[in-house]
N, C-alpha and C positions, 0 to 999 in steps of 0.2 A: 673181454679183457677184465682183469681183476686188479684192484688196488687194495692192498692190505691196510686196514684202519687201526690205528692205535692212538690213544690220547697221549699228551705229553707226559703225564704221570706214568702210564704204562710203559712208555718208551724208556724211562729211566729206572723202572723197577727191575727186579731180578728175573727178567723174562727171557734172557738170552739162551739159557739151556733149560730143557725140561726137568722138573724136579723128579728125583728118584722116588720110588714107592715108599722107601724108608723115611725120606724127608717129608713126604705127604702125610705119613701117619703121625709125625711129630708136630705138624703144622697146627696152629689154632683152628678151631672149628670154622671161623669166618673165612679161612683160606683153604679149606679142604677141597680136594679135587672134585670136579664134577665127573661122575663115572657113568659110562655107557656100556651097554652090551647089546650086540645085534646078532641074531641067529636066523636061520633060513630053513625051518622045518617044512614050510610049504612053498619051496622055491619053484616047484613045478607049475604053480599058479601065480608066480611073480609076487609073492608076499615075503616080507621080512618082519620079524618080531623085534621091537626095540624097547629097551628099558633104560631110562635115565635116572640116576640117583643124585638128588640135590641134598646134601647133608649140611648141618650147621646153618640153616636158614633161620631168620628171625621168627620167633613164635608170636602168636597173638594176631596174626593177620594172614590172609591168603597168599599163596605163592602163585605168581603168573608164569605160565609156561607157554611158549609160542613156537610156531614154525616161521622160518624166514619167508619173505616175499620177493626178494631179489637174491642174486647169486654172484660170486666172484666172476668177472668177465662178462656179465650180462647187465644191461642197463634198464630193461623194462621189468615190470612186475609180473611174477609168474605164479603166485599163490600156491606154494607147495603143500599147504594144509589140505588141499582138495584130495590128496591121496592118503590121508591119515584117517583111521577109524579104529573102533574097538578100544577107545581111550579109557584108561582106568588108573587109579593111584592108590598106594598104601603108605602107611607111615613106617617107622623103624621096627614096630612090632608086628607088621603085617596086617594092621587094621585098615579096612577100606576107608577111603577118604571121599569127601564130596567134590566132584569135578563138575564145573559149570563152564560151558563154552561161552566166553565173554565177547569174542569177536569172531569173524570167520577164520582167523588164523591164531587164536589164543584161547587158553583155558585158565580158569581160576581154580586153585586147589585149596580147600579150606579144612580146618580141623586137624592139621598136622602137628607133630610133636618136635618140630625142628628138622625133620627129615622127610623127604618125599621121594618115593619110588614111582616114577611116572612111566607108564607102559602104553604101547599102542601097536597097531598093525600098520605097516606101510605097503601100499601097492606100488610096484616099480617095474615098468616095462618100456623104458626108453633109455638105451645106452648112448649117452652123449655127454657133452660137457656141462649141461645144465640140470638134467634130471637124474634119475637113477634107474637101474635095471637089475632084476634078480631072476635067475633061471637055473636050470640044471647045470649049465656050463660054467656059471660063475656069477659074480655080483660086481657091477660097476656103479660106484656110489659117489655122486656129487654130494658133499656133506650138507649144504643147506637144504637140499631136497630130501635128506634122510633123517637128520637128527634135530629134535626140538631142543630149545634152550630157555634159560630163565633170565629175563632182564634183571640187571643188577649184579649178576654173577659173572660178567664177561671177562674179568681179569683173573679169574681162578684158573689153575691148571686143569687140564682135561686128561682123562685116562679112559681108553676105549678097548673093549675086548671084542674081537671078531670070532664068533663061534663057527668054525669051518665045518661044513657037513661032509667034506671029502678031505682026508688027510693029505692028498696030493696037491691040494690047493695051497698056494702061497699068497702073501699079502704084499701088494705093491703100493707104496704110498710115500709121501714126504714126511709123514708123522714120524716121531722119534721112536726107534725100536727099544724094547726092553729085553730082559733075559728070557721072557716068555714070547715065543714067536707069534702068538695070537694077540698080544697086548701092546698097544702103542700109546704114546703121550703127545700132548701139545702144551705149550706154555700158557695158552690162553684161548678164549673162544675164537678170536680173530684168526689165529694161526690154524686152528682146527677147521674153521669154515673154509679155509683156503686149501685144504688138503684132500683132493680127490683120492679115492682108494679103489683098487681093483683086486678082487679075489678070484683066483682060477688056477688051472694048471698052466702055469706061466713058463715061457722060455726066457731065461735071463741072459743078458749080455752086459758085461762090465768092462770098463777100461779107465785108466787113470790119465789125467791131463795135468801137466805141470804148468802153472801160470801164476804170475805175480809172486814167485818165490815159494809157492806151496803146491802140493799135489791134491787134486780133488777127484772124486770118483763120479763117473757118469754111468748110469744104468739104463738099459732098455728092458722093460718088462713087456714082452711080446706075447699076445694071445691071438692066434690066427689058425687057419686050417691049411696053411701052405707047407712048403718044403724047407729043408735045412739050407739048400742053396739060395732060395729066395731070402731067407733070414740073413745069410752072409752078405748078400748084395745090399740089402736094406741097412744093415749095421755099418758096412763100409762107407756107404754114401752119407749116412748120418754123421760119421766121424769127420768126413771131409767138410760137411756143412758147418759143424762145430768149429773146426780149425779156421775156416774162412771168416766166421763171425767174430772169433777172438781177434783176428787181425784188424777188424774194423775198430774195435774199442781198445785194443792193446792188451787186454787181460780178461779172464773170466770174472764174473761177479764172485764174491765170497759167499758160496752157498752155505746155509746153515747146516752144521754137522758135516760139512765138506762133501755133500752129495747132491746130485741132481738126477731125477728119474723121469724117463719117457714112459708114460702109460699108453702103450700102443695096442689098441684093440681093433682088429680088423676082422669082423665077422659078418656073415650075410644078414643077420638080424640087428646089427648095430646101425645107428644113425650117424650121418656125416657131421663131424664137428671137430674143432680144435680149441682148447681153452688153456691159456697160460696160467701158471701159478708160481708162487715164490721160488720153490725149489723143485718144480715138476711141471709137466704138462699132460693134459688128458687129450688123447688122440683117438678118435673113433671114426669108423667108416664101414660101410657094407662092401666096399671094394676090396679086392684081394691084392697081395703083393704081386701075384702073377699078372693081373690085368691092369692094376692101377698104381704101379710103383712110383712113377714120376709125380702123379698128383698127390699121393700120400706123403712123399718126401717134401713136396711143396708146403704142406701143412706143418711138417716137422720144422722146416726152415723158418717159417713165419713165427711159430710159437716159441722156438728157442731164442729168437732175436728179442722176444719180449722179456727174457730173463734180465736184460739190461733196460730195454725201452718199455717201461710201464710198471714192471714189478718193483723196480728200485728207483728209476728215474721217472717220476710220476707227476701228472698235472695236479695243481693244488685243488682244483675243482672236484677231484675224486679222493680227496684226503680230508676226513676219513670216509670210507665207504659205508653206506647205510643199507643194512640188510632188511630194513622194514619198509623201504620206499623205492621208487625208481631213482636212478642216479643220472644226473645230467653233467656233462663236461664240455668245456670249450676247446679241449686239447686233443680230441680223438683223431683229428687230421694228422697230428704228429704221432700220437701213441699207436694208433692202428694204421694210418695211412702210410707213414714212413716205414713202418714194419712191412707193409704190403709191397713197398718198393725194394727193401733190402732182402726179403725172402727170396724172390727170383734172382736178384742181382748176385747174392752170395752163392746161389746154386750155379749160376753161370760161371762165376769166378773159380768155383771149385771143380768145374768140369763135369758137374752132375747133369746139367742140361745144355742145350745148344744155343748158339747165338740167335737162330730163328725163333726158338721158343721164348727167349727173353724179349726179343723185339715184338713178338706177337702180344705179349702181356703189357709191355710198356706202351706200345702203340695203341692198344685198346683203351688203356687208362687216359692217354692224351686225347684220343678221339672222344671219349665220354665227356671229358671236361670241356672240349671245344663245342660239342654238338648237343649236349643235354640241356634242355630249356630250364632246368632247375637252377642253374647258375644265375639266372636273372633274379631269383628270389633270395638265395642264401649263399653266403660266402663259405669258405672252408670252416671257419669258426662256427658259423650258424648251422651248417650241416651237422657238425659234431653234436650240437645241442638237440638235434632231432632224434638222437639215439633211443630215448625211451619210447618213441613211437614206432620204431622200425627194427630194433634189435630183438628179433623173435617175438615181438609184441603181437598180441592177438586182438583182432577186432573184426566185426562183421559188416560194418558200414563201408560203402565204397569210398575210396580216397583218390586224390589226384596226384599221388606221389610220382607217377611217371613224368609229370610235367613240373613238379616242384622240388624233387629230391634227387640228389646224386649221393651215393654212399660215401661216407667219410673215409672208408677204406680206399675207394677208387679216387676220390678227390685228393686225398693226401698223397696217394701214390703218384698221381700226375703232378702235384706240386713238388714232391721230392725229386722227380725226374727233372723238372725244369730248374730247380735250385741247384742240383748237382751239376748239370751242364752249364748253368750260368756261372757258378763259381769256377769251374774248370776253364771256362772261356775267358774269364776276367784275369785270373792268375793261375797258371797251371799248377803251382805248388799247393793250391788250396782246393779242397774237394768237400763233398758232403760228409765224407768220413771224418774230416777235421771238425766239422760242425758237430757231429754226433759225439766225438771224443770231448769236445768242449762242453757239451751238455752233460756228459757223464762226469767230467771233472767237477762241474759246478753243482750238479743235482743228483749224482749217483751215490753219495755217501749215506751211510746208515747209522742210526743210533739204536742199538737193539734191533727191533724189527721195523722201526719207523724211519721214513726218509728224513734227513736233516733239513732239507730245503726243497720241498715239492715246488714245481715251477709254475709261474704265471705266464701269460702271453708276453708281458714286458720282459720277463727273464729270457724267453726264447729269442726275442728280437735282440736283446743285449748279447746273447751268446753268438748269434749270427754276426752282429757288428764286430765282435771280438776276432772272428776269423776272416772277416772281409773289411768293411768299414761302415760307419754309422749311416752314411747316405744310402749306400746300397741296401743295407738291412731295412732301413725305413721305407724305401721305395718298394722293395720286394714284398714286405709285409702289407703295406697299404694297398697294393694292386692285386696280389694273388692270395693272400691269407685273410686279411680283414676285408679286402675288396673282392670284386667279382670278375676281374679281367681274366682272359685266357692268355697264357704265356705264348711267346713267338716260337712255337715248337719247330717249325720248318728251319728257321735260322739257326736255332740251337743244335738241331740234329746234323746240319750240314757239316759242322766242324768234325764230326765223327764219320763222315762219309756215309750218311744215312739220309733217306728221303722220307719226309712226312707228307703224304700226298693223298688225294682223293682216290679211293680204291677202284671205283667204277664210274666212268664219266659218260657211258653210252646207254646203259640199261635204264628203261623207264622206271620211275619211282613215284608212288602215291603216298608213301608213309608206311610205317609198320601197322598192318591191319590184318586181323584174323576174323573170318566169318564163321558163325555157327549155324548150320542149316537145319531147320525143322521142316521137313518136306521140301517145298520149293522156295522157302523164305530164308534168306541169309542175313542174320543179325550180327552186327559188329560186337565182338566179345571182349575187346580191350579198349582202354583209353586211347584215343588218338593223340598224337604228339604235336604240341604247338610248333608252328612253323612249317609243317609238312603240308603237301597239297590237300590231302584228305581232311586235315584239321581246318585249313583255311576255307574249304568248301562248306564247313559247318557240320560235318558228320561227327557223331560222337558214339560212345559205347551204348549199345542197345538199339541203335538205328538199324533199319532194314534196308539194304541196298536193293532198289527196284531195277535200275538200269544204269549202265555206264557207257558213254559214247554211243548211245543208241542201241546197245545190246542189252536185252532183258536178262536179268540175273536170276537163275533158278537153281543153280548148283555151283559147287566149287569149280567145276570144269568150265562152266560158262563165265564165271568171274575171272578165272585165270586167263581164259581166251580173250576176254575183253581188255584186260590189262596188257596182254602181250601184243594186242593190235595197236596200242598207242605208241607214240614217239615223244621223246623229250621236247619240252616247250609247246607241245600241242595243247590247245584249250578245248575241252570237251564238256558236255552236259552230264551231270550226275543227278539221278532222281532217287530219293530215299524217303522212307516213312520214319517220322520222329515223334513218338508219343501222341499218336492220333492225328498228326498232320502229314500231308504229302508235300515234300519240299523239292523244288528244282533249283539246282545251283550250277555254277561253273567251276571247273577244276583245271588248273594248269599243271600238266605233267612235268615232273622234275627228274633229276638224277640223284642217286643215293649219296648223301653228304658224308657217308662214313669215310674216315681217314685211316690210313694204314702206315706202318713204319717198316721200311725195307732197306736193304743195303744198296748202295749206289752201284756196286758191281753186278747185282742181280738184274739191273736194268740196262746193262751194257756200258755203264759209266766207268771211269777210272778213279780208283781210290789213290790219292796222293800219299806220299810217305808221311807227311804231317798228319793227315787224317787217320792213317793206320796207327801211328804213335798215340794219338789222342784216344782212339777207340780201345787200344790194348791197355792203356793206363786206366781207363774207366771200367772195362768189362773183363779184363784179363786176356791173355793171349789164347788163340784158338787151341 
């Protein structure tokens, strides 16, 4: 998720529209645009050539140029400088300058005459929302992973030229267009960094949406290998999702320049990702529209909901966003988690997916909150603060995350489910939609490109109190958001004629365990989960199972057979080797605690008229 950062000064400056090239040429040197040019002569080997021109910089000292370390929508550090090489610089006369790498992600350029042309080669071979990719078919550019910048010049306008190697390529971006179809602008570095760009032979689809008394243009820039019929079905479903999400908030956000763009890149060599931005979203996947339509639309639904929830209505802890460090927030349970709830919900309401599909996802989130041991250690707020360690973060040391972490996406989705049903149960006229509209009313306003009032946790509780009452908001917050309780899902679901129940009460269960066999020795390859029989017996990752219930374990087949011979509640011996010791322990066989969410009628029960009315008001009619 990305949160655009601007200082109070920048928010009140003339940054609302991109300056024209004529205005830039008349601007004083201190405000001259930072100019970029990117070309792709060696695209076959995933290289791009980038030149950044910094003019009107103070003389007498070196200019620092750096790559970002974090990116809009990502919270961990990614060190984009690792893909930059062949660095060089010249001044306004073309004279070579001294370039010294001062840190792993920054260079110092000395001896300039007030202008620095900084050039480098970028290697780019990962098409997703975080990195960049260049090849014969196109270029998918996440801006922080692509373009270097100069600290101190962040408020300057930006002008970038994309040198297209193929004249059939077009440019898809939220950057502002100029009379030259290869040149785009941004009002400042922050907006530029937030503007993913895709260059390729693109299939364009456009439609106008009237909302809030104005017409706005929505565009799908689709790059895929499928058919025109698949495109039509994808576009039609996207339109339905957009309309349903407008109903939640009452109106579209006021997109800058009146446009919003879906950068939809579905190619076998792309990586699966979705990343929201202020006036666009980057959607990448190796799946095709033919095979993966529903899943791809799920990402569309999630990311478009972010146009309200996080791009404009944002946690204060992510304002402003820091491109030089990891970013921590206490609000991702709402920013990402509630979005994870509304993505599938609005797809169901729009008729894009089925009731069973929605219940599968919602039930899975509730099951995770109930059964994941991580809830013992971290609340929804605290899980959000773990993002720099888990949001595509890279590490090589073993971690105990299976026992200590539950994704803030899932945690927040489960909390949103409980809050929606709790509100509907208390007062039928009040729903989670009302809470989202209240948050939008209080925190969705913009001044230029900056939020007027990014929210704190106290603000969220106050908005909840405004649509319910102070006592309810205080209790819900203390138990399920700041606290670590699990909501009473079974009772909440019953009002909609749904059952939240244990999925399997008869099959024997030891815990989620996978063995990796080297010859006749089977070692546990995953962390065992606290509270499961195998964990309570003392078995951990790396331990070798010798025997179970008297059966010697020499293969996957022998292990499966030994497990299948057990019955729930049976107590058996387990022998295993653990770092040089042979351990004999006792294990009590259990049943799988996984919960599922199903309709009452699917179990032979009768759905009352009141249950059906409740369900239809929540999920839409079948």
